C-alpha positions in Angstrom: 4.7 18.5 -16.8 2.7 15.9 -18.8 3.8 13.1 -16.5 6.1 12.1 -13.6 7.6 8.8 -12.6 8.0 6.5 -9.7 11.2 4.4 -9.7 12.6 2.1 -7.0 11.0 0.9 -3.8 9.2 2.9 -1.2 8.5 2.6 2.5 5.4 3.3 4.5 4.9 3.4 8.2 1.5 2.5 9.5 0.5 2.9 13.2 -1.6 -0.2 13.9 -4.1 -0.8 16.7 -5.3 -4.4 17.0 -7.2 -6.3 19.6 -6.3 -9.7 18.2 -2.9 -11.1 17.4 -2.0 -12.3 13.9 -4.0 -9.8 11.9 -3.2 -9.3 8.2 -2.3 -5.8 7.0 -1.9 -5.1 3.3 -1.0 -1.7 1.7 -1.8 -1.2 -2.0 -0.7 1.8 -4.1 -2.7 2.6 -7.3 -2.4 5.0 -10.3 -5.9 6.5 -10.7 -7.2 8.2 -13.7 -10.0 10.9 -13.8 -12.7 8.2 -13.4 -11.1 6.9 -10.3 -9.9 3.6 -11.7 -6.4 2.3 -12.5 -3.8 -0.3 -12.0 -1.9 -1.4 -8.9 1.6 0.0 -8.9 3.0 -1.6 -5.7 2.0 -3.3 -2.5 3.2 -5.1 0.6 1.7 -7.2 3.4 2.5 -7.9 7.0 1.4 -10.2 9.8 0.6 -7.9 12.7 1.4 -9.5 16.0 0.6 -6.5 18.3 -0.3 -2.8 18.2 2.3 -0.3 17.2 4.1 1.1 14.2 4.7 -1.2 11.3 7.3 -0.5 8.6 6.4 -1.8 5.2 9.0 -2.0 2.4 6.9 -1.7 -0.8 7.7 -3.8 -3.9 10.0 -2.1 -6.4 8.3 -0.3 -9.3 9.2 1.6 -12.4 6.0 3.5 -13.3 5.0 6.6 -15.3 2.1 8.6 -13.9 0.3 10.6 -16.6 -0.8 14.2 -16.1 -4.2 14.4 -14.4 -3.7 11.1 -12.6 -3.4 10.7 -8.8 -1.9 8.2 -6.5 -4.2 6.3 -4.1 -3.1 4.2 -1.1 -5.5 1.5 0.1 -5.1 -0.3 3.4 -6.8 -3.7 4.0 -6.8 -5.8 7.1 -8.4 -8.8 8.6 -7.9 -11.7 11.0 -5.4 -14.4 9.9 -6.7 -17.9 9.3 -6.0 -20.5 12.0 -6.2 -20.7 15.7 
């Protein structure tokens, strides 16, 4: 098949361990070409209050993934601003 498509919204479950409350969690999904670069397809963020599983409902997308491309999931985290 020369391509395949992603349509609708997805869901990801991330098992989070945190030592501080109010940490930011962001999950990004990319369409990567052979050189390893490509656009963001969907994402979602969450304020993590404590350790445990976090359900993320990703933004809806309608995307065609070309042959030879791959999907990458990138997770970012950090301490929320404030006290």
